[in-house]
All heavy atoms as an XYZ file, in Angstrom:
847
protein
N       0.384    -20.865     -8.655
C      -0.613    -20.594     -9.634
C       0.025    -20.152    -10.948
O      -0.377    -20.581    -12.017
C      -1.562    -19.516     -9.125
C      -2.661    -19.215    -10.121
S      -3.900    -18.115     -9.483
C      -3.361    -16.603    -10.226
N       1.016    -19.297    -10.855
C       1.668    -18.810    -12.065
C       2.395    -19.951    -12.770
O       2.340    -20.059    -13.998
C       2.635    -17.687    -11.725
C       3.184    -16.981    -12.917
S       4.018    -15.483    -12.374
C       5.046    -15.183    -13.770
N       3.064    -20.816    -12.011
C       3.763    -21.956    -12.611
C       2.787    -22.916    -13.272
O       3.072    -23.459    -14.342
C       4.599    -22.687    -11.563
C       5.818    -21.893    -11.173
O       6.286    -21.059    -11.932
N       6.320    -22.152     -9.980
N       1.639    -23.154    -12.633
C       0.649    -24.060    -13.210
C       0.129    -23.515    -14.527
O      -0.057    -24.262    -15.494
C      -0.499    -24.273    -12.233
N      -0.103    -22.218    -14.580
C      -0.586    -21.611    -15.816
C       0.479    -21.656    -16.901
O       0.186    -21.944    -18.058
C      -1.023    -20.164    -15.557
C      -1.616    -19.421    -16.739
C      -2.882    -20.114    -17.227
C      -1.915    -18.000    -16.353
N       1.706    -21.392    -16.543
C       2.790    -21.408    -17.518
C       3.065    -22.814    -18.045
O       3.509    -22.978    -19.174
C       4.067    -20.818    -16.920
C       3.957    -19.325    -16.682
S       3.465    -18.476    -18.167
C       4.326    -16.973    -18.006
N       2.791    -23.840    -17.247
C       2.982    -25.209    -17.705
C       1.891    -25.639    -18.672
O       2.096    -26.541    -19.483
C       3.039    -26.162    -16.514
C       4.303    -26.024    -15.711
C       4.288    -26.894    -14.464
O       3.296    -27.550    -14.166
N       5.384    -26.888    -13.722
N       0.728    -24.986    -18.608
C      -0.377    -25.338    -19.489
C      -0.187    -24.803    -20.904
O      -0.727    -25.353    -21.849
C      -1.694    -24.812    -18.910
C      -2.118    -25.548    -17.655
S      -3.541    -24.889    -16.780
C      -4.611    -24.270    -18.017
N       0.562    -23.720    -21.052
C       0.769    -23.161    -22.386
C       2.074    -23.700    -22.964
O       2.994    -24.062    -22.223
C       0.754    -21.614    -22.363
C       1.842    -21.056    -21.447
C      -0.600    -21.096    -21.922
C       1.949    -19.547    -21.471
N       2.179    -23.774    -24.285
C       3.411    -24.308    -24.878
C       4.615    -23.400    -24.589
O       4.468    -22.184    -24.529
C       3.115    -24.334    -26.377
C       1.802    -23.690    -26.573
C       1.185    -23.415    -25.254
N       5.793    -23.972    -24.401
C       6.975    -23.156    -24.114
C       7.411    -22.363    -25.352
O       7.509    -22.898    -26.448
C       8.034    -24.176    -23.714
C       7.584    -25.462    -24.299
C       6.095    -25.398    -24.397
N       7.635    -21.076    -25.145
C       8.132    -20.210    -26.213
C       9.244    -19.344    -25.648
O       9.347    -19.161    -24.439
C       7.011    -19.336    -26.817
C       6.239    -18.612    -25.717
C       6.072    -20.161    -27.655
C       5.183    -17.681    -26.211
N      10.054    -18.776    -26.521
C      11.240    -18.050    -26.069
C      11.017    -16.543    -25.956
O      11.927    -15.819    -25.598
C      12.400    -18.314    -27.026
O      12.066    -17.851    -28.323
N       9.837    -16.050    -26.247
C       9.578    -14.614    -26.180
C       8.378    -14.343    -25.271
O       7.587    -15.228    -24.972
C       9.328    -14.039    -27.579
C       8.238    -14.733    -28.349
C       6.920    -14.318    -28.250
C       8.526    -15.823    -29.164
C       5.912    -14.957    -28.943
C       7.527    -16.468    -29.874
C       6.209    -16.030    -29.759
O       5.224    -16.671    -30.450
N       8.266    -13.078    -24.853
C       7.164    -12.692    -23.974
C       5.861    -12.604    -24.758
O       5.828    -12.200    -25.913
C       7.439    -11.340    -23.329
C       8.488    -11.420    -22.234
O       8.718    -12.532    -21.736
O       9.046    -10.367    -21.876
N       4.786    -12.971    -24.093
C       3.462    -12.867    -24.691
C       2.626    -11.905    -23.861
O       3.034    -11.495    -22.765
C       2.762    -14.236    -24.731
O       2.597    -14.693    -23.389
C       3.552    -15.257    -25.526
N       1.468    -11.566    -24.355
C       0.568    -10.702    -23.589
C       0.172    -11.376    -22.281
O       0.057    -10.719    -21.255
C      -0.682    -10.387    -24.404
C      -0.434     -9.453    -25.536
C      -1.722     -9.188    -26.258
N      -1.478     -8.354    -27.416
C      -2.387     -8.043    -28.294
N      -3.607     -8.510    -28.177
N      -2.087     -7.274    -29.317
N      -0.054    -12.673    -22.339
C      -0.440    -13.406    -21.130
C       0.659    -13.349    -20.076
O       0.385    -13.084    -18.901
C      -0.784    -14.856    -21.468
C      -1.192    -15.743    -20.288
C      -2.452    -15.190    -19.638
C      -1.400    -17.168    -20.746
N       1.909    -13.584    -20.474
C       2.993    -13.538    -19.489
C       3.177    -12.125    -18.949
O       3.449    -11.943    -17.754
C       4.294    -14.068    -20.090
O       4.731    -13.253    -21.152
N       3.009    -11.117    -19.798
C       3.094     -9.733    -19.318
C       1.950     -9.398    -18.374
O       2.137     -8.697    -17.369
C       3.097     -8.756    -20.493
C       4.379     -8.811    -21.280
O       5.413     -9.242    -20.780
N       4.319     -8.401    -22.531
N       0.752     -9.895    -18.673
C      -0.396     -9.660    -17.807
C      -0.201    -10.332    -16.450
O      -0.493     -9.749    -15.403
C      -1.669    -10.175    -18.478
C      -2.908     -9.965    -17.655
C      -3.450     -8.697    -17.506
C      -3.529    -11.033    -17.040
C      -4.584     -8.496    -16.745
C      -4.669    -10.842    -16.283
C      -5.196     -9.573    -16.130
N       0.298    -11.557    -16.453
C       0.551    -12.270    -15.199
C       1.619    -11.546    -14.377
O       1.490    -11.404    -13.161
C       0.950    -13.731    -15.479
C      -0.239    -14.495    -16.032
C       1.486    -14.412    -14.228
C       0.085    -15.882    -16.533
N       2.660    -11.070    -15.043
C       3.713    -10.335    -14.345
C       3.171     -9.031    -13.754
O       3.487     -8.680    -12.616
C       4.883    -10.054    -15.291
C       6.062     -9.320    -14.678
C       6.675    -10.139    -13.550
C       7.088     -9.000    -15.734
N       2.337     -8.321    -14.519
C       1.733     -7.089    -14.015
C       0.855     -7.364    -12.801
O       0.898     -6.629    -11.814
C       0.896     -6.414    -15.121
O       1.737     -6.138    -16.229
C       0.255     -5.141    -14.627
N       0.080     -8.425    -12.859
C      -0.766     -8.800    -11.726
C       0.076     -9.148    -10.504
O      -0.238     -8.718     -9.389
C      -1.671     -9.985    -12.109
O      -2.441     -9.623    -13.258
C      -2.591    -10.368    -10.981
N       1.153     -9.871    -10.703
C       2.056    -10.218     -9.608
C       2.687     -8.959     -9.001
O       2.797     -8.840     -7.773
C       3.134    -11.174    -10.104
C       4.102    -11.719     -9.068
C       3.367    -12.565     -8.045
C       5.173    -12.544     -9.746
N       3.075     -8.018     -9.832
C       3.644     -6.765     -9.330
C       2.615     -5.951     -8.551
O       2.944     -5.347     -7.527
C       4.222     -5.944    -10.483
C       5.476     -6.508    -11.139
C       5.857     -5.675    -12.360
C       6.621     -6.560    -10.156
N       1.370     -5.937     -9.018
C       0.321     -5.202     -8.303
C       0.032     -5.839     -6.945
O      -0.166     -5.136     -5.951
C      -0.954     -5.132     -9.145
C      -0.860     -4.248    -10.358
S      -0.560     -2.517     -9.989
C      -2.108     -2.057     -9.251
N       0.025     -7.157     -6.894
C      -0.186     -7.843     -5.619
C       0.956     -7.521     -4.653
O       0.730     -7.249     -3.470
C      -0.320     -9.362     -5.835
C      -1.622     -9.670     -6.549
C      -0.230    -10.127     -4.511
C      -1.748    -11.098     -7.026
N       2.180     -7.509     -5.159
C       3.330     -7.162     -4.321
C       3.247     -5.720     -3.839
O       3.561     -5.419     -2.681
C       4.628     -7.368     -5.097
O       4.754     -8.708     -5.489
N       2.806     -4.816     -4.709
C       2.651     -3.417     -4.317
C       1.587     -3.267     -3.239
O       1.743     -2.469     -2.304
C       2.296     -2.562     -5.534
N       0.520     -4.052     -3.314
C      -0.526     -3.995     -2.292
C      -0.031     -4.544     -0.957
O      -0.412     -4.023      0.096
C      -1.769     -4.751     -2.747
C      -2.606     -3.973     -3.695
N      -3.490     -3.013     -3.283
C      -2.655     -3.981     -5.039
C      -4.074     -2.479     -4.336
N      -3.567     -3.045     -5.421
N       0.800     -5.554     -1.004
C       1.369     -6.072      0.242
C       2.267     -5.026      0.887
O       2.229     -4.817      2.102
C       2.142     -7.368     -0.024
C       1.250     -8.540     -0.363
S       2.147    -10.034     -0.787
C       3.176    -10.281      0.634
N       3.070     -4.349      0.082
C       3.933     -3.288      0.587
C       3.099     -2.140      1.139
O       3.392     -1.601      2.213
C       4.860     -2.803     -0.530
C       5.860     -1.722     -0.160
C       6.857     -2.254      0.864
C       6.587     -1.249     -1.406
N       2.051     -1.764      0.426
C       1.156     -0.692      0.885
C       0.511     -1.057      2.210
O       0.402     -0.235      3.109
C       0.090     -0.428     -0.183
C      -0.899      0.657      0.190
C      -2.154      0.124      0.833
O      -2.533     -1.022      0.575
O      -2.762      0.873      1.628
N       0.078     -2.313      2.354
C      -0.525     -2.747      3.610
C       0.477     -2.636      4.763
O       0.133     -2.169      5.845
C      -1.030     -4.189      3.508
C      -1.518     -4.723      4.820
C      -2.750     -4.365      5.317
C      -0.725     -5.574      5.569
C      -3.197     -4.837      6.538
C      -1.151     -6.060      6.791
C      -2.400     -5.694      7.274
N       1.706     -3.070      4.511
C       2.731     -2.985      5.551
C       3.008     -1.553      5.974
O       3.117     -1.253      7.169
N       3.107     -0.645      5.014
C       3.359      0.763      5.317
C       2.185      1.364      6.081
O       2.367      2.055      7.094
C       3.645      1.551      4.021
C       4.983      1.122      3.437
C       3.629      3.051      4.273
C       5.240      1.645      2.035
N       0.960      1.103      5.620
C      -0.227      1.657      6.275
C      -0.385      1.107      7.691
O      -0.723      1.849      8.624
C      -1.471      1.373      5.450
N      -0.123     -0.183      7.872
C      -0.245     -0.790      9.192
C       0.809     -0.233     10.156
O       0.496      0.089     11.303
C      -0.119     -2.312      9.088
C      -0.316     -3.016     10.384
N      -1.541     -3.107     10.997
C       0.566     -3.658     11.189
C      -1.406     -3.769     12.125
N      -0.140     -4.119     12.265
N       2.047     -0.106      9.684
C       3.092      0.462     10.527
C       2.749      1.896     10.907
O       2.910      2.296     12.068
C       4.447      0.424      9.815
C       5.515      1.173     10.564
C       6.113      0.611     11.680
C       5.888      2.458     10.196
C       7.089      1.303     12.401
C       6.846      3.159     10.901
C       7.441      2.579     12.000
O       8.388      3.278     12.703
N       2.270      2.686      9.936
C       1.925      4.082     10.208
C       0.789      4.170     11.221
O       0.804      5.035     12.102
C       1.555      4.802      8.916
N      -0.196      3.286     11.114
C      -1.310      3.298     12.057
C      -0.829      2.994     13.473
O      -1.176      3.699     14.422
C      -2.368      2.278     11.658
C      -3.526      2.196     12.638
S      -4.593      0.779     12.394
C      -3.481     -0.570     12.763
N       0.003      1.964     13.603
C       0.499      1.602     14.939
C       1.378      2.695     15.520
O       1.298      3.019     16.704
C       1.259      0.282     14.868
C       0.327     -0.886     14.583
C       1.037     -2.165     14.652
N       1.526     -2.339     16.033
C       2.075     -3.432     16.492
N       2.206     -4.455     15.695
N       2.501     -3.515     17.716
N       2.249      3.275     14.685
C       3.141      4.330     15.168
C       2.359      5.587     15.527
O       2.667      6.265     16.492
C       4.196      4.624     14.091
C       5.315      5.448     14.575
C       6.177      4.673     15.559
N       7.186      5.577     16.058
C       7.576      5.641     17.311
N       7.090      4.805     18.197
N       8.486      6.504     17.686
N       1.332      5.894     14.744
C       0.472      7.054     15.017
C      -0.214      6.895     16.368
O      -0.261      7.832     17.162
C      -0.548      7.203     13.896
C      -1.535      8.317     14.096
C      -1.146      9.650     13.993
C      -2.869      8.045     14.373
C      -2.052     10.673     14.168
C      -3.776      9.064     14.545
C      -3.369     10.374     14.441
O      -4.273     11.399     14.613
N      -0.744      5.696     16.633
C      -1.393      5.450     17.925
C      -0.397      5.555     19.069
O      -0.722      6.073     20.134
C      -2.061      4.080     17.932
C      -3.327      4.033     17.122
C      -3.958      2.662     17.204
C      -5.251      2.619     16.415
N      -5.883      1.289     16.501
N       0.814      5.067     18.849
C       1.833      5.129     19.897
C       2.216      6.571     20.200
O       2.323      6.964     21.362
C       3.085      4.345     19.469
O       2.727      2.990     19.244
C       4.166      4.408     20.528
N       2.418      7.369     19.166
C       2.843      8.751     19.369
C       1.724      9.644     19.887
O       1.988     10.631     20.573
C       3.391      9.337     18.066
C       4.727      8.772     17.599
C       5.081      9.310     16.228
C       5.831      9.084     18.589
N       0.469      9.334     19.576
C      -0.624     10.211     20.003
C      -1.216      9.802     21.346
O      -2.070     10.499     21.866
C      -1.723     10.243     18.938
O      -2.291      8.978     18.769
N      -0.797      8.700     21.876
C      -1.300      8.259     23.180
C      -2.179      7.044     23.014
O      -3.226      7.118     22.375
N      -1.778      5.930     23.586
C      -2.456      4.655     23.386
C      -3.905      4.683     23.851
O      -4.792      4.207     23.175
C      -1.688      3.567     24.141
C      -2.004      2.171     23.714
C      -1.632      1.891     22.272
O      -2.448      2.069     21.388
N      -0.418      1.459     22.047
N      -4.174      5.270     25.011
C      -5.534      5.219     25.546
C      -6.498      6.079     24.730
O      -7.646      5.707     24.536
C      -5.546      5.662     27.010
C      -4.934      7.038     27.216
O      -4.085      7.423     26.403
O      -5.297      7.714     28.192
N      -6.046      7.218     24.222
C      -6.922      8.068     23.417
C      -7.150      7.465     22.037
O      -8.263      7.478     21.528
C      -6.324      9.465     23.275
C      -6.181     10.272     24.567
C      -5.472     11.582     24.283
C      -7.539     10.521     25.177
N      -6.103      6.944     21.421
C      -6.212      6.408     20.062
C      -7.060      5.137     20.022
O      -7.724      4.873     19.024
C      -4.832      6.127     19.493
N      -7.048      4.370     21.096
C      -7.833      3.135     21.094
C      -9.332      3.412     21.083
O     -10.125      2.573     20.672
C      -7.465      2.268     22.295
O      -7.833      2.927     23.490
N      -9.740      4.600     21.528
C     -11.150      4.982     21.507
C     -11.503      5.875     20.325
O     -12.618      6.375     20.231
C     -11.510      5.701     22.806
C     -11.471      4.795     23.990
N     -10.307      4.554     24.696
C     -12.433      4.042     24.566
C     -10.560      3.713     25.670
N     -11.841      3.376     25.615
N     -10.551      6.098     19.419
C     -10.818      6.917     18.250
C     -10.756      8.407     18.533
O     -11.162      9.221     17.710
N     -10.270      8.782     19.690
C     -10.181     10.196     20.065
C      -8.716     10.586     20.071
O      -7.914     10.001     20.778
C     -10.775     10.431     21.473
C     -12.222      9.951     21.522
C     -10.655     11.889     21.858
C     -12.786      9.873     22.914
N      -8.390     11.575     19.274
C      -7.016     12.048     19.228
C      -6.993     13.429     19.848
O      -7.715     14.327     19.431
C      -6.484     12.093     17.785
C      -5.067     12.627     17.760
C      -6.546     10.719     17.172
N      -6.186     13.565     20.849
C      -6.066     14.835     21.552
C      -5.483     15.893     20.630
O      -4.582     15.627     19.858
C      -5.172     14.638     22.790
C      -5.259     15.756     23.759
N      -4.420     16.825     23.704
C      -6.117     15.960     24.790
C      -4.731     17.664     24.679
N      -5.752     17.159     25.346
N      -6.015     17.108     20.692
C      -5.568     18.184     19.805
C      -4.103     18.530     20.045
O      -3.403     18.949     19.133
C      -6.438     19.414     20.010
N      -3.641     18.347     21.257
C      -2.251     18.668     21.580
C      -1.424     17.400     21.718
O      -0.592     17.280     22.609
C      -2.177     19.482     22.879
C      -2.849     20.833     22.732
O      -2.791     21.436     21.664
N      -3.510     21.273     23.787
N      -1.629     16.456     20.814
C      -0.901     15.190     20.886
C       0.581     15.376     20.641
O       1.393     14.573     21.068
C      -1.467     14.193     19.875
N       0.942     16.474     19.975
C       2.341     16.719     19.663
C       3.095     17.331     20.841
O       4.313     17.411     20.811
C       2.447     17.660     18.465
C       1.871     17.099     17.198
C       1.990     18.072     16.051
O       2.990     18.820     16.017
O       1.100     18.093     15.209
N       2.391     17.771     21.869
C       3.051     18.407     23.016
C       3.988     17.435     23.704
O       3.676     16.270     23.883
C       2.004     18.875     24.028
C       1.765     20.344     23.993
C       0.863     20.724     25.139
C       0.634     22.209     25.086
N      -0.312     22.642     26.069
N       5.131     17.911     24.082
C       6.088     17.094     24.808
C       6.948     16.216     23.919
O       7.753     15.457     24.425
N       6.794     16.299     22.616
C       7.603     15.497     21.710
C       8.808     16.308     21.242
O       8.742     17.532     21.131
C       6.783     15.067     20.484
C       5.582     14.176     20.730
C       4.840     13.933     19.429
C       6.002     12.858     21.345
N       9.894     15.630     20.946
C      11.059     16.308     20.388
C      10.743     16.726     18.950
O       9.730     16.311     18.374
C      12.281     15.370     20.390
O      12.017     14.286     19.512
C      12.595     14.867     21.790
N      11.612     17.535     18.369
C      11.385     18.017     17.003
C      11.325     16.855     16.006
O      10.466     16.823     15.131
C      12.495     19.005     16.609
C      12.251     19.709     15.301
C      11.054     20.644     15.348
O      10.672     21.144     16.395
N      10.455     20.861     14.207
N      12.228     15.897     16.153
C      12.235     14.735     15.273
C      10.957     13.909     15.447
O      10.363     13.442     14.468
C      13.464     13.868     15.528
C      13.645     12.662     14.613
C      13.764     13.114     13.154
C      14.869     11.876     15.015
N      10.511     13.751     16.679
C       9.277     13.001     16.947
C       8.059     13.738     16.380
O       7.113     13.113     15.920
C       9.106     12.767     18.440
N       8.087     15.076     16.403
C       6.986     15.845     15.810
C       6.928     15.637     14.306
O       5.843     15.484     13.734
C       7.145     17.335     16.120
C       6.841     17.691     17.549
C       7.015     19.177     17.783
C       6.800     19.519     19.236
N       6.950     20.947     19.505
N       8.091     15.604     13.673
C       8.135     15.361     12.231
C       7.626     13.946     11.933
O       6.829     13.745     11.018
C       9.555     15.574     11.680
C       9.938     17.055     11.782
C       9.666     15.087     10.246
C      11.396     17.336     11.499
N       8.098     12.978     12.726
C       7.637     11.608     12.541
C       6.129     11.511     12.751
O       5.425     10.843     11.989
C       8.351     10.671     13.514
C       7.918      9.228     13.369
C       8.504      8.316     14.436
O       9.129      8.815     15.386
O       8.319      7.098     14.304
N       5.619     12.206     13.764
C       4.182     12.199     14.035
C       3.399     12.739     12.847
O       2.382     12.168     12.450
C       3.887     13.023     15.292
C       2.433     13.077     15.642
C       1.815     11.996     16.249
C       1.673     14.201     15.361
C       0.471     12.038     16.572
C       0.330     14.251     15.680
C      -0.274     13.170     16.293
N       3.860     13.820     12.259
C       3.158     14.405     11.114
C       3.196     13.458      9.904
O       2.203     13.305      9.199
C       3.755     15.758     10.744
C       3.525     16.837     11.777
S       1.794     17.092     12.187
C       1.175     17.691     10.635
N       4.340     12.826      9.674
C       4.467     11.907      8.536
C       3.552     10.701      8.713
O       2.781     10.357      7.806
C       5.938     11.466      8.338
C       6.043     10.321      7.352
C       6.785     12.641      7.883
N       3.604     10.052      9.871
C       2.758      8.868     10.075
C       1.283      9.246     10.146
O       0.423      8.460      9.746
C       3.187      8.026     11.303
C       4.563      7.462     11.111
C       3.066      8.778     12.589
N       0.984     10.440     10.607
C      -0.410     10.903     10.638
C      -0.962     10.996      9.222
O      -2.065     10.513      8.932
C      -0.490     12.261     11.335
C      -1.864     12.882     11.345
C      -1.815     14.247     12.012
C      -3.121     14.977     11.846
N      -3.032     16.341     12.389
N      -0.205     11.603      8.326
C      -0.674     11.744      6.950
C      -0.712     10.404      6.221
O      -1.624     10.159      5.422
C       0.184     12.758      6.188
C      -0.058     14.159      6.648
N      -1.225     14.838      6.384
C       0.697     15.010      7.373
C      -1.173     16.038      6.910
N      -0.016     16.168      7.525
N       0.255      9.546      6.495
C       0.219      8.208      5.887
C      -0.992      7.441      6.404
O      -1.731      6.838      5.633
C       1.524      7.434      6.166
C       2.683      8.052      5.382
C       1.367      5.962      5.789
C       4.024      7.452      5.722
N      -1.198      7.488      7.710
C      -2.307      6.759      8.334
C      -3.660      7.257      7.834
O      -4.551      6.472      7.534
C      -2.221      6.890      9.851
C      -3.431      6.414     10.582
N      -3.862      5.109     10.534
C      -4.324      7.063     11.369
C      -4.952      4.977     11.266
N      -5.253      6.156     11.780
N      -3.825      8.557      7.728
C      -5.125      9.113      7.380
C      -5.405      9.170      5.883
O      -6.556      9.155      5.474
C      -5.259     10.520      7.976
C      -5.214     10.588      9.507
C      -5.280     12.030      9.970
C      -6.345      9.772     10.111
N      -4.371      9.251      5.045
C      -4.615      9.491      3.625
C      -4.061      8.443      2.668
O      -4.612      8.240      1.595
C      -4.054     10.857      3.249
C      -4.824     11.973      3.921
C      -4.259     13.323      3.574
N      -5.024     14.369      4.214
C      -4.799     14.839      5.424
N      -3.819     14.335      6.141
N      -5.534     15.796      5.946
N      -2.968      7.792      3.011
C      -2.269      6.905      2.077
C      -3.142      5.744      1.604
O      -3.241      5.469      0.412
C      -0.986      6.388      2.722
C      -0.146      5.500      1.847
C       0.405      5.994      0.687
C       0.099      4.190      2.201
C       1.189      5.184     -0.117
C       0.881      3.376      1.405
C       1.421      3.882      0.249
N      -3.796      5.062      2.534
C      -4.608      3.909      2.164
C      -5.797      4.330      1.305
O      -6.142      3.659      0.334
C      -5.093      3.171      3.405
C      -5.799      1.881      3.069
C      -6.171      1.082      4.308
O      -5.911      1.523      5.427
O      -6.749      0.017      4.104
N      -6.408      5.466      1.639
C      -7.544      5.941      0.859
C      -7.128      6.286     -0.577
O      -7.814      5.934     -1.537
C      -8.164      7.167      1.519
C      -9.404      7.656      0.810
S     -10.166      9.071      1.593
C      -8.914     10.310      1.394
N      -5.987      6.931     -0.724
C      -5.488      7.270     -2.053
C      -5.174      6.009     -2.840
O      -5.513      5.899     -4.028
C      -4.248      8.189     -1.945
C      -3.561      8.332     -3.281
C      -4.640      9.541     -1.392
N      -4.559      5.035     -2.191
C      -4.216      3.786     -2.871
C      -5.463      3.004     -3.293
O      -5.457      2.340     -4.318
C      -3.331      2.916     -1.989
C      -1.907      3.406     -1.886
S      -1.048      3.418     -3.459
C      -0.894      1.678     -3.775
N      -6.528      3.098     -2.518
C      -7.755      2.394     -2.880
C      -8.353      2.923     -4.173
O      -9.014      2.192     -4.898
C      -8.785      2.492     -1.761
C      -8.465      1.607     -0.603
C      -9.524      1.719      0.455
N      -9.109      0.981      1.626
C      -9.902      0.178      2.305
N     -11.143      0.012      1.920
N      -9.459     -0.453      3.354
N      -8.176      4.210     -4.435
C      -8.689      4.787     -5.673
C      -7.676      4.699     -6.805
O      -8.036      4.467     -7.955
C      -9.095      6.245     -5.457
C     -10.311      6.390     -4.594
C     -10.209      6.906     -3.323
C     -11.547      5.989     -5.052
C     -11.328      7.034     -2.522
C     -12.673      6.102     -4.261
C     -12.567      6.629     -2.987
N      -6.413      4.883     -6.493
C      -5.374      4.915     -7.507
C      -5.040      3.522     -8.051
O      -4.819      3.362     -9.254
C      -4.109      5.567     -6.930
C      -2.980      5.848     -7.881
C      -3.434      6.839     -8.943
C      -1.787      6.394     -7.127
N      -5.031      2.534     -7.194
C      -4.625      1.188     -7.590
C      -5.497      0.588     -8.696
O      -4.968      0.072     -9.683
C      -4.608      0.277     -6.371
O      -4.299     -1.026     -6.743
N      -6.826      0.608     -8.584
C      -7.623      0.047     -9.677
C      -7.449      0.796    -10.998
O      -7.487      0.186    -12.070
C      -9.069      0.162     -9.186
C      -8.985      0.350     -7.739
C      -7.673      0.989     -7.466
N      -7.232      2.096    -10.916
C      -7.028      2.881    -12.132
C      -5.724      2.465    -12.811
O      -5.686      2.229    -14.026
C      -7.036      4.390    -11.810
C      -6.625      5.216    -13.010
C      -8.396      4.823    -11.301
N      -4.662      2.352    -12.037
C      -3.371      1.941    -12.583
C      -3.463      0.528    -13.151
O      -2.959      0.258    -14.255
C      -2.258      2.020    -11.512
C      -0.985      1.361    -11.968
C      -2.016      3.480    -11.126
N      -4.133     -0.364    -12.435
C      -4.275     -1.746    -12.905
C      -5.090     -1.803    -14.201
O      -4.731     -2.525    -15.130
C      -4.917     -2.601    -11.828
C      -4.974     -4.068    -12.180
C      -3.822     -4.831    -12.138
C      -6.152     -4.675    -12.570
C      -3.840     -6.178    -12.460
C      -6.200     -6.008    -12.906
C      -5.032     -6.755    -12.853
O      -5.054     -8.079    -13.179
N      -6.172     -1.053    -14.276
C      -7.006     -1.047    -15.485
C      -6.243     -0.494    -16.676
O      -6.326     -1.045    -17.788
C      -8.272     -0.237    -15.234
N      -5.483      0.570    -16.458
C      -4.685      1.135    -17.552
C      -3.621      0.145    -18.002
O      -3.429     -0.079    -19.198
C      -4.071      2.491    -17.127
C      -5.181      3.536    -16.994
C      -3.015      2.945    -18.125
C      -4.710      4.839    -16.370
N      -2.914     -0.452    -17.044
C      -1.859     -1.413    -17.398
C      -2.444     -2.620    -18.115
O      -1.909     -3.077    -19.125
C      -1.124     -1.863    -16.129
N      -3.570     -3.140    -17.629
C      -4.199     -4.292    -18.289
C      -4.690     -3.910    -19.679
O      -4.545     -4.690    -20.632
C      -5.357     -4.808    -17.443
N      -5.236     -2.703    -19.817
C      -5.690     -2.256    -21.118
C      -4.558     -2.122    -22.120
O      -4.678     -2.494    -23.293
N      -3.431     -1.595    -21.663
C      -2.270     -1.448    -22.542
C      -1.701     -2.812    -22.930
O      -1.367     -3.050    -24.089
C      -1.183     -0.569    -21.863
C       0.138     -0.644    -22.599
C      -1.669      0.866    -21.748
N      -1.613     -3.705    -21.970
C      -1.040     -5.025    -22.241
C      -1.951     -5.854    -23.135
O      -1.485     -6.500    -24.082
C      -0.761     -5.774    -20.918
C       0.382     -5.108    -20.188
C      -0.447     -7.235    -21.170
C       0.579     -5.608    -18.784
N      -3.232     -5.831    -22.865
C      -4.160     -6.696    -23.585
C      -4.694     -6.070    -24.870
O      -5.443     -6.722    -25.601
C      -5.312     -7.102    -22.676
C      -4.913     -7.903    -21.441
C      -6.123     -8.169    -20.565
C      -4.226     -9.197    -21.825
N      -4.349     -4.845    -25.137
C      -4.843     -4.168    -26.348
C      -4.318     -4.818    -27.594
O      -3.340     -5.235    -27.887
C      -4.471     -2.705    -26.317
C      -5.004     -1.953    -27.492
N      -4.336     -1.911    -28.679
C      -6.126     -1.251    -27.667
C      -5.006     -1.193    -29.536
N      -6.121     -0.777    -28.953
């Protein structure tokens, strides 16, 4: 899609607002793919660490950390916070960042 659009406009040797906007959009799409991968990995790891049978029903045992090593407890806390909060924060933050970047580029 980007190549087709670039072929439609005349070739020039400097950056334009359109090329900057397309690059920003491409970077945002890449950031969303990375965010999806991180959130998906955190969700799967969280379910694995908290117990597969409980997590599959949406019930997380209060003592899910029991029996885990110190490193596993730290990992559990990190993936828990990523799983529960990261995607929600990105859903609100991403459109704001995109709108600001598009506004600055297209101004």
